[in-house]
N, C-alpha and C positions, 0 to 999 in steps of 0.2 A: 618800682620794679622794672628792670630792663626787659625789652621785648624777648631776648633770648631766654631769660628766666621764665617768662610767661609761657613761652612755647614749650619749654622743657616740662613745666608743671602740667600743661594741657596734654602733652604727649603721655605722661605717666597716668593721667586720668583716663584717657582713651584706652590705654593698654590694660591697666589694672582694675578699673571700675566698670567702664563701658564694655570691656572685652571686644572692642571694635576689630573688624577684620583688617588685614594688612592694607587692602585697597582703600577702605574707608579712612583709616588713619593717615595714609599717605596723601589722600585728597584733601582732608581737613587741614593738615599741617602745611601742605603746599599753598592752599588758599590763604591761610593766615600769614604765612611768610610773604606772599605777594602783597597782601594788604600792608604789612609792616614796611615793605620796600617802597610802596606808593606813598605812605605817610612820611617816610624819611625823605624821599625825593622831593616832595612838595613842602617840606619843613612844617609838617602839621603835628609834630610831636610823636610820641610812641603809641602803642596799641591801647594803653589804658587811658589815654587822653582823648581818644576819638569820640566825637559827638555824633548824634543821630544825623545831623546835617552833613558831616564829613563822610560818614559811611554811605549816605544817600548819593553824595557826589562821586564816591568811589564806584558805586554800582552803575551810575551813569557813565563814568569813564570806561568801565568794562564793556558796556554796550557799544559806546562810540568807537571802541578799539576793534570792533568786529567780533567780539565774543558771542557765541551762540546763546540763545535763551536758556538752554540746559546748563551751560557753563556758569552763567550769571546766577541762575537759581541755586546751583550747588554752592557757589561762593557765598551767597546770602545765608544758606543753611549752615555753612561752616562758621560764619560770623556769629550767627544766633547761638550756636552751640558753644563757641569759645567764650562769648561774653556772659552767657547764662552760667557757665562754670565759674567765671570770675566773680559773678554776683554771689553764687552759692558759697564761695570761699571767703566772702567778705572783703574782697580786694577792691571791688568797685560797688557802688550803691545801686546803680540802675543799668539795665541792659540797653545800650544805645541801638542795638540792631532789631529790637522787638517789632518795630513798625515797618521795617523794610519789606517791600512786596516784590516778588519776582514775577516777571511776565510769564504767561503760560507758555511752556515750551511746546513746540509743534510735535504732535503725537505721530510718530512714524510706526507703521506696522512692521513687525520683524520680517526680514528676508529669509525665505526658505529655499531649499533645493528641490528640484523635481525628483521623482523616483529614479529616473535615468541618471541624473547628475549624482545622486547618492551612490548608485551602483558603480558609476565611473570612479568616484572618489575612493570607494572601498576597495576597488580593484588595484589601486596604485601600489600599495606596499607589496613588494615581492618577497616571498618566503624563501629566500636563498641565503640569508644570513640572520644573525640574532636580532639585529635591528628591524629587519623586515617582519619577522614573526611578532615582535613586540608591537610595532606600529600597527599592524593589521588587527591585533587583539584590542589595542586601545581605540581605534576608530570603530570597530565593530561594537564594542561595549558602549561607546558614547552614543551611537545611533540606536542600539538595542534598548537602552534604558532611559535616554534623555537626561541623564544626570549632568550637573554643572561640571565644568572643567576642574574647579577647585575640589569637587567631590571625587572626580575621577582620579586625580593624582593623590588624594588622601586615602584611597582604598588600600587596605591591607590584604594579605593572602587569605586570612580567615573570614573575610567579608564575602567570599564567593563560595557558593555551594554548587559545584558543577553537576553533580548527580541529580540535583533537584532543579537545576536551571534557574537559580535564584541568586540575586545580588543584594547584599545588605548595604544600605547607604546611611551613614551617620553624618548629620549636619545640624548645627545650631542646637545641640543637645537633644535632638530627636533622631529616631531611626525609622526607615521605611524599607520595605522589601519589594524588589522589582523583578519581574520575570525577564529572562534572557532568551532570545530566539536561538534555535539550534546552530546556525552558522556562527553566531558569536560564541556559543559554548564551545564549538570545535576550535575556533581560533584561540580562545582562552586556554583550553585544555592543552593544545600544542605548545603554547608559550610557557605555561606553568610546568608541564611535565618534562619538556626537553630544553627549554631556553633559559628560564629565569635563574635557575641555580648556577648557570655559567656566567650570568651577568652581575649578580649581587656581590658587593664588596665584602660583606660579612655574613656568616651563617645566621646571625641574630637579626638581620635586616627583615623588617615586617612589611615594607612597602610592596604592593603588588607590581607596580610599574617603576622600573629604575632606569636611570640614564646610563651613558657609556662609562661613567665612573662607578657604577654599581650602587648609586644612592638614589633616593626618591626623585622621581621626575618633577621638574618645576613647571610652573605655568608658562614661563618664557620658553622653556624647551619644547613644550607641546605646541605653543603658538608657532614656532619656527617649523615644526614638523608638519602641521596642517597646511601652512602656506606653501611648503615644498610640494605637497601632494596636490594641492589646488593647481599649481603651475603645471605639474606633470599631466594632470587630467585635462588641462586646457579649459577649465571652467572660468568664465569671465566674471561671474558674480564674486563680490568681495567676501570670501568665506572667513568667518571667525570661528573660534572654538564653540561659540554659542549657537552657530548656524545649525549644527546637527541637532542640538536640543530643540530649537524651534521647528526643524523639519520633522523630528520625531513626533512632536505634539500635533502638528498640522496633518501629517500623514495618518496618524491614528484616528483623528477626527474625520478625515475624508473617508476612512474605511469603516465608520460606524461606531467608534468608541464613544462613550459618553463623557461629558465634561468632568464629572465627579471623579471618575477613574483616572482620567488624565491629570487632574489636579493632584490626586494622591501620589501618582507616580512622579510628578514633577516636584512635589514637596511644596506647592504653593499654599500659603496659609489662608489666602482669600481667593475665592473662585473667580472674582472679577479679573484677577491677573490672568487666569487661564482662558477667560472668554475672548481675549484678544485673538486667539487662534481661530475662532469662529469667523471673525472679520477677515482674517487672512484667507480662509477657504472661500468665503463669499467673493472676495476680490479676485481670486483665481478663476472661479466659475464665470465671473463677469468678463474677465479677459478672454477666456476660452470662447464664450458666447460671441463677443465682439469680433473675434478673429474668424470664427467658423460659420456664423449665421449669415446666409446670403443677403439678408436685408439689414444687417446690423451696421 
């Protein structure tokens, strides 16, 4: 079987069986294509002919090429998944990636914004046109709820209960309900009542947030949006759409919220994922101490 056919079959498996997200599928397929290119360039045969030694050499090649530990670890995970699938289909007898080991990636604490930086960012959208009203509502909702960007752009109009100040978030087959603070409710109300109907391309459009073409906002579109407002605000930190999610969690913790409640609002299945924000808050307190204490 040729590499292209293998990749096509693997893609169908990720889509139809694993129900992988677009990002996961893109990463896995890119990793396997890069492996295929490496095998071809070094005349090592196709994907199905790769041995454990060859895959180990490839992992070493990635490291020597300056790839980060996280990138190498993801590539190894992709190889293990690809070859496990090939074994399950009876195409090969043994998974040559089984014994590959990834170096432990350096664990970095998430970067968060200060309260003043959040206020500065939220002040940037100017409600003088439709885009300004929409952008303000999106940023307010993101910080109010801590939802993922993929969840934000997947919201439909009926996921918001403005009178109750509650947002329904549907992700990975589960639902969770998150309160929205009054300023975010006001921004959403203005957008929904006066702006959205003018922006949508079709009366049947269900998306809460739409782009200039009147269709559901994309991740790439929101990424550009938030980078624009970062520059306008003059914030030097490298803000990503996930930064407001991290900031939401850390600020709640700083102000007395318990980890279990934060875990539920963030939609974490394991509280150990949420506990990283305790480390963020402790790091901040240490930084403040070192800067402010006369003998530090």
